[in-house]
C-alpha positions, 0 to 999 in steps of 0.5 A, spaced: 148 874 121 145 879 124 140 874 128 146 870 129 150 876 132 144 878 136 143 871 138 151 871 141 150 877 144 143 875 148 148 869 150 153 873 152 149 877 156 146 871 159 152 869 161 154 875 164 148 876 168 149 869 171 156 871 172 154 877 176 149 874 179 154 868 181 159 874 183 153 878 187 152 871 191 159 869 192 160 876 195 154 875 199 156 868 202 163 871 203 160 877 208 155 871 211 162 867 212 166 873 215 160 874 219 159 867 222 167 866 223 166 873 227 161 870 231 165 863 232 171 867 234 167 872 239 163 866 242 170 862 243 172 869 246 166 869 251 167 862 253 174 863 255 172 869 259 166 865 262 171 860 264 176 865 267 171 868 271 168 861 273 175 860 275 176 866 279 170 865 282 171 858 285 178 861 287 175 867 291 170 862 294 176 858 297 180 864 299 174 867 302 172 860 305 179 860 308 180 867 310 173 866 314 176 860 318 182 864 319 178 869 322 174 864 326 180 861 329 183 868 331 177 870 334 177 864 338 184 865 340 182 873 342 177 870 346 181 866 350 186 871 351 181 876 353 178 871 358 184 870 361 186 877 362 179 878 365 180 872 370 186 875 372 183 882 373 177 879 377 182 875 382 186 882 383 180 885 384 177 880 389 184 880 392 184 887 393 177 888 395 178 882 400 184 887 403 180 893 403 174 889 407 179 887 412 182 894 413 174 896 413 173 891 419 180 893 422 177 900 422 170 898 425 173 894 431 176 901 433 169 904 432 166 899 436 171 901 441 169 908 440 162 906 442 164 903 449 168 910 450 162 914 448 157 910 453 162 911 458 163 918 457 155 919 457 155 915 464 160 920 466 156 926 463 150 924 467 154 923 474 157 929 472 150 933 472 148 929 478 153 932 482 152 939 479 145 939 481 147 937 488 152 942 488 147 948 485 141 945 490 146 946 496 148 953 494 142 956 493 136 953 497 132 959 497 132 960 490 128 955 486 128 959 479 136 958 478 134 950 480 129 950 474 135 953 470 140 948 472 135 942 471 134 945 464 141 946 463 142 938 465 137 936 461 140 940 455 147 937 456 144 930 457 140 930 451 146 933 447 151 928 449 145 922 447 145 925 441 153 925 440 
């Protein structure tokens, strides 16, 4: 019996070894399955997130394009308003400038009259100098030196009135 017992024990040992081997293999396959399942779930989550990111990017691009178009439209409106205001300011400045030029022209007309008066004053001054020369010549015919002083004074007066 002992041989039969030993044979039976050897068989039991083989069966146990096979069961242990099958159990280890099943544990390993379960771990591999868990890894595969986790990988698939992670891939699904990644795909969902990637899809949401793409949707958000497309939405952002559309909103950005719309915002850009709105900004362009607003810029055009502001440009037109600014040009209108600038045109109004130019018109007002032009009118104001024309008014000022008219005032300056009126003042120049007075100045030209003043120039005529200056000419008449110079003519009167020169005639007065001639009269003074004649008077001083008739008073002092013997003194020649004062006549020279009078002539010098007359020349000085004529020069000063000419400058004025």
